[in-house]
C-alpha positions in Angstrom: 68.3 4.3 25.9 69.6 5.6 29.2 66.7 4.1 31.1 67.5 0.7 29.5 71.2 1.1 30.2 70.5 1.2 34.0 68.6 -2.1 34.0 71.6 -4.4 34.5 73.2 -2.2 37.2 71.7 -4.2 40.1 73.7 -7.2 39.1 76.7 -5.1 38.2 76.7 -3.2 41.5 76.4 -6.5 43.5 79.3 -8.1 41.5 81.5 -5.0 41.9 80.9 -4.6 45.6 81.7 -8.3 46.3 84.6 -8.0 43.9 86.1 -5.3 46.0 86.5 -7.8 48.8 89.1 -9.6 46.7 87.6 -13.1 47.1 87.3 -14.9 43.8 85.0 -17.6 45.2 82.5 -15.0 46.6 82.7 -13.0 43.4 82.1 -16.1 41.3 79.1 -17.0 43.4 77.4 -13.6 43.2 78.3 -13.3 39.5 76.8 -16.7 38.8 73.6 -15.9 40.8 73.3 -12.5 39.2 73.5 -14.0 35.8 70.8 -16.6 36.8 68.5 -13.8 37.9 69.2 -11.8 34.8 68.2 -14.8 32.8 65.3 -15.9 35.0 63.7 -12.5 35.0 64.6 -12.1 31.4 62.6 -15.2 30.5 59.6 -13.1 31.5 60.7 -10.0 29.7 57.6 -10.6 27.5 55.8 -8.6 30.2 57.7 -5.5 29.2 57.9 -6.2 25.5 54.3 -7.0 24.9 53.2 -4.1 27.1 55.2 -1.7 25.0 53.8 -3.2 21.8 50.1 -3.3 22.9 50.3 0.2 24.4 51.9 1.7 21.3 49.5 0.0 19.0 46.5 1.2 21.1 47.8 4.7 20.8 48.2 4.4 17.1 44.7 3.0 16.7 43.2 5.7 18.9 42.0 3.1 21.5 42.8 5.2 24.6 40.4 3.2 26.7 42.7 0.2 26.4 45.7 1.7 28.1 44.7 1.2 31.7 43.5 -2.4 30.9 46.9 -3.2 29.3 48.7 -2.1 32.5 46.5 -4.0 34.9 46.6 -7.2 32.8 50.3 -7.0 32.8 50.5 -6.4 36.6 48.2 -9.4 37.3 50.4 -11.7 35.2 53.6 -10.4 36.9 52.1 -11.1 40.3 51.1 -14.6 39.4 54.4 -15.5 37.8 56.4 -13.9 40.6 54.4 -15.9 43.2 55.1 -19.0 41.3 58.8 -18.4 41.2 58.8 -17.9 45.0 56.8 -21.1 45.5 59.3 -23.1 43.4 62.4 -21.5 44.7 63.9 -24.7 46.2 63.7 -26.9 43.1 64.6 -23.9 40.9 67.8 -23.2 42.9 68.8 -26.9 42.9 68.3 -27.2 39.1 69.8 -23.9 38.0 72.8 -23.9 40.3 73.4 -27.6 39.6 73.4 -27.0 35.9 75.9 -24.2 36.2 78.6 -26.6 37.3 80.5 -24.3 39.6 82.8 -25.3 42.5 81.3 -26.1 45.9 82.3 -22.7 47.3 81.0 -20.8 44.4 77.7 -22.7 44.5 77.2 -22.2 48.2 77.8 -18.4 47.8 75.3 -18.3 44.8 72.7 -20.3 46.9 72.8 -17.7 49.7 72.2 -14.8 47.2 69.5 -16.8 45.4 67.5 -17.6 48.5 67.1 -13.9 49.4 66.8 -12.2 46.0 64.1 -14.6 44.7 61.6 -12.8 46.9 62.0 -9.8 44.6 60.5 -11.7 41.7 57.0 -10.2 41.7 58.4 -6.8 42.2 61.0 -7.0 39.4 58.4 -8.4 37.0 55.9 -5.7 37.9 58.6 -3.1 37.2 58.9 -4.6 33.7 55.2 -4.0 33.1 55.4 -0.4 34.4 58.5 0.3 32.3 56.9 -1.1 29.2 53.7 0.9 29.8 55.6 4.1 30.0 57.8 3.4 27.0 54.8 2.4 25.0 53.4 5.9 25.5 56.8 7.4 24.6 57.2 8.6 28.2 60.9 7.7 28.2 61.8 10.5 30.7 59.5 9.0 33.3 60.8 5.5 32.6 64.3 6.8 33.0 63.3 8.4 36.3 62.0 5.1 37.7 65.0 3.2 36.6 67.4 5.7 38.1 65.5 5.6 41.3 65.8 1.8 41.5 69.5 1.9 40.9 70.4 4.7 43.2 68.5 2.9 46.0 70.3 -0.3 45.1 73.7 1.4 45.1 73.1 3.1 48.4 71.7 -0.1 50.0 74.6 -2.2 48.7 77.2 0.2 50.0 75.5 0.2 53.4 74.9 -3.5 53.7 77.9 -4.9 52.0 80.8 -2.5 52.5 79.7 -0.8 55.7 77.7 -3.4 57.7 79.8 -6.2 56.2 76.8 -8.4 55.4 78.5 -9.8 52.3 76.5 -11.8 49.8 73.3 -11.6 51.8 73.6 -7.8 52.0 73.9 -7.6 48.2 70.8 -9.7 47.7 68.9 -7.7 50.3 69.8 -4.4 48.6 68.4 -5.7 45.3 65.1 -6.6 47.0 64.8 -3.2 48.7 65.5 -1.4 45.4 62.9 -3.3 43.4 60.2 -2.8 46.1 60.7 1.0 46.4 61.0 1.3 42.6 57.7 -0.4 42.1 56.0 2.0 44.6 57.3 4.9 42.6 56.3 3.4 39.3 52.8 2.6 40.4 52.3 6.1 41.8 53.4 7.6 38.4 51.1 5.2 36.5 48.1 6.0 38.8 48.7 9.7 38.2 48.8 9.3 34.4 45.7 7.1 34.3 43.5 9.5 36.3 41.9 11.0 33.2 41.2 7.6 31.6 37.7 6.1 31.6 37.0 3.8 34.6 38.2 0.2 34.0 35.4 -2.3 33.9 35.8 -6.1 34.3 34.4 -6.6 30.8 37.2 -4.5 29.3 39.9 -6.0 31.5 39.0 -9.6 30.7 37.9 -9.1 27.1 38.4 -12.6 25.6 39.9 -11.5 22.2 42.4 -9.2 23.9 43.4 -11.8 26.4 43.9 -14.5 23.9 46.0 -12.2 21.7 48.0 -11.2 24.7 48.6 -14.8 25.7 49.6 -15.9 22.2 52.1 -13.0 21.8 53.5 -13.6 25.3 53.9 -17.3 24.7 55.9 -16.8 21.5 58.0 -14.0 23.0 58.7 -16.3 26.0 59.8 -19.2 23.8 62.0 -16.8 21.9 63.5 -15.4 25.1 64.0 -19.0 26.4 66.1 -19.8 23.3 68.1 -16.7 23.8 68.6 -17.4 27.5 69.7 -21.0 26.7 72.6 -19.6 24.7 73.8 -17.4 27.5 73.3 -20.0 30.2 75.2 -22.5 28.1 78.0 -19.9 27.7 78.1 -19.3 31.5 78.1 -23.0 32.3 80.9 -23.7 29.9 82.9 -20.9 31.6 82.2 -22.4 35.0 83.6 -25.7 33.9 86.9 -23.9 33.1 87.5 -23.0 36.8 86.6 -20.3 39.3 89.0 -17.7 37.8 87.7 -18.1 34.3 84.1 -18.0 35.5 84.8 -14.8 37.4 86.6 -13.2 34.4 83.8 -14.2 32.0 81.3 -12.7 34.5 83.1 -9.4 34.6 83.1 -9.3 30.7 79.5 -10.4 30.8 78.8 -7.1 32.5 80.3 -5.4 29.5 77.9 -7.3 27.2 75.0 -6.3 29.4 76.0 -2.7 29.2 76.3 -3.0 25.4 73.1 -5.0 25.1 70.9 -2.6 27.1 72.5 0.4 25.4 71.6 -1.0 21.9 68.3 -2.2 23.3 67.4 1.4 23.9 67.1 1.7 20.2 65.0 -1.5 20.1 62.7 0.1 22.7 62.3 3.1 20.4 61.6 0.7 17.5 58.9 -1.1 19.6 57.2 2.2 20.3 57.5 3.8 16.9 56.8 0.7 14.9 54.0 -0.4 17.2 52.3 3.0 16.9 52.7 3.0 13.1 51.4 -0.6 12.9 48.3 0.3 15.0 47.7 3.3 12.7 48.3 1.1 9.6 50.9 3.6 8.3 53.4 1.7 6.2 55.7 4.7 5.3 55.9 5.7 8.9 56.7 2.1 9.9 59.5 1.7 7.2 61.0 5.1 8.1 61.3 4.1 11.8 63.0 0.8 10.8 65.6 2.7 8.7 66.3 5.2 11.4 66.8 2.6 14.1 69.2 0.5 12.0 71.3 3.6 11.0 71.5 5.0 14.5 72.2 1.5 15.8 75.4 1.3 13.7 76.4 4.8 15.0 76.0 3.9 18.6 77.6 0.4 18.2 80.7 2.1 16.9 80.6 4.5 20.0 80.3 1.6 22.4 83.1 -0.3 20.6 85.4 2.7 21.0 84.6 3.0 24.7 85.3 -0.7 25.4 88.6 -0.5 23.4 89.8 2.7 25.2 88.5 2.1 28.8 88.0 -1.7 28.9 91.1 -2.5 31.0 90.4 0.3 33.5 86.8 -0.9 33.9 87.9 -4.4 34.5 90.2 -3.1 37.3 87.2 -1.3 38.9 85.0 -4.5 38.8 87.5 -6.8 40.5 90.5 -6.6 42.7 91.8 -10.1 41.9 95.0 -10.0 39.8 94.2 -13.4 38.2 90.7 -12.4 37.2 92.0 -9.1 35.8 94.5 -10.9 33.7 92.1 -13.4 32.2 89.5 -10.8 31.5 92.0 -8.6 29.6 92.9 -11.7 27.5 89.3 -12.0 26.2 88.4 -8.3 26.1 88.8 -8.3 22.3 85.6 -10.4 21.9 83.6 -7.8 23.9 85.0 -5.0 21.7 83.8 -6.8 18.6 80.3 -7.6 19.9 78.4 -4.3 19.5 78.9 -4.1 15.7 77.8 -7.7 15.2 74.7 -7.2 17.4 73.2 -4.1 15.7 70.7 -6.0 13.4 69.8 -8.4 16.2 68.6 -5.6 18.6 67.2 -3.3 15.9 65.0 -6.0 14.3 64.0 -7.4 17.7 62.4 -4.1 18.4 60.7 -4.0 15.0 59.3 -7.5 15.3 58.0 -6.8 18.8 56.4 -3.5 17.8 54.6 -5.2 15.0 53.8 -8.3 17.2 55.5 -10.6 14.6 56.1 -12.8 17.6 55.8 -16.2 15.9 58.4 -15.4 13.3 60.7 -14.0 15.9 60.4 -17.1 18.0 61.2 -19.4 15.0 64.2 -17.4 14.0 65.6 -17.3 17.5 65.4 -21.1 17.8 67.3 -21.3 14.5 69.9 -18.9 15.9 70.4 -21.1 19.0 71.0 -24.1 16.7 73.6 -22.1 14.8 75.3 -21.0 18.1 75.6 -24.6 19.4 76.9 -25.8 16.0 79.5 -23.0 16.1 80.6 -24.0 19.6 81.1 -27.6 18.5 83.3 -26.4 15.7 85.3 -24.1 17.9 85.4 -26.0 21.2 89.0 -27.0 20.7 90.0 -23.4 21.2 88.7 -23.4 24.8 87.3 -20.1 26.2 88.3 -18.3 23.0 86.1 -20.7 21.0 83.2 -20.2 23.4 83.4 -16.4 22.9 83.7 -16.9 19.1 80.5 -18.9 19.1 78.7 -16.2 21.0 79.7 -13.7 18.4 78.4 -16.0 15.7 75.1 -16.1 17.6 74.8 -12.3 17.6 75.4 -12.3 13.8 72.9 -15.1 13.1 70.1 -13.5 15.1 70.2 -10.2 13.2 70.9 -11.7 9.8 68.0 -14.1 9.9 65.5 -11.3 11.0 66.8 -8.9 8.4 66.3 -11.5 5.6 62.7 -12.3 6.8 61.7 -8.6 7.2 60.7 -7.7 3.6 58.2 -10.6 3.4 56.6 -9.7 6.8 56.3 -6.0 5.8 54.5 -7.0 2.6 52.2 -9.4 4.4 51.3 -6.8 7.1 50.9 -3.7 4.9 50.4 -5.1 1.4 52.5 -4.3 -1.7 
């Protein structure tokens, strides 16, 4: 959970450092670009999710020889996808920044950040694979160590480049690039050490047709599922951008709260991926069901804790993230929606982990597409309430995701393990 919680800190640190300069336009630009990278990299989060599931299932089935192959397959895919993103950076920037609808100043600032940080794509995606491989083996302490290293490096580099050397937006992007590169070196060194006792990896094992086809099918469905989820958050950000720079910046500050909450609860989802994946691989129904119950119960407990933290310390955290009086005022006005979000999101995160661990990827994909349709319908019904209606639709989306997965779960359990 703590390892997951550190994941959004690169964007948060960049936003906070630029926010301390007191320029709403620069803050809006970095916030917009940070959200774009969160979403862009998130689209390929199947690299982490499927790596966790396949690693845990291999452990449960006693297929230790597969562990190194799973890691290398993931790193190859990460390198190919990352290189593709770099090659397509110009049209990507034009399409994504144009779709956001920000002002000219905000868009120019975001373009500067985008042009530098896009070079971290292969590194960031490879870090997803390493993190998933470690979590899949229940080596959460090592995963935490890698994530902490990435974020400490990012914080130090950001302070140096932005606040000391006054490199502004470019400095924030360079800091993220440096952090991902050094983090990957650390992660690969750890993975190499852990894999020393494994059998040598042959090309026949690495490119086993059945394993590759299953990996590609699961990754495809998780990617479509993630694209539907990202579409909801991009739509949310774009609508905020059309409300003006100050509202965009305020929503971006509150979005950081959502990220903290999401990755906090997603720590339980990671636990579900590992525990359920291992039980699924071992064909142990009771162990699988027990893991699901524990994740849901603990999820509610932690959701209440996060809610309490946001309610008590939300205004102070907003003041830390931005020095603009207008942004602070608007962010406080909509803080209540952030306070309500964790309790509505519990089932969504818990069952995401269960579905990924059991590789029920096709059903998860279909239910997420249905949730996106519900979100857009809710926004149409609430759009007359402006930014409040937008936030209300987002809360409906959280509830729909978890509710649909919870309803589908009993049938999938019976199908996978029998009566």
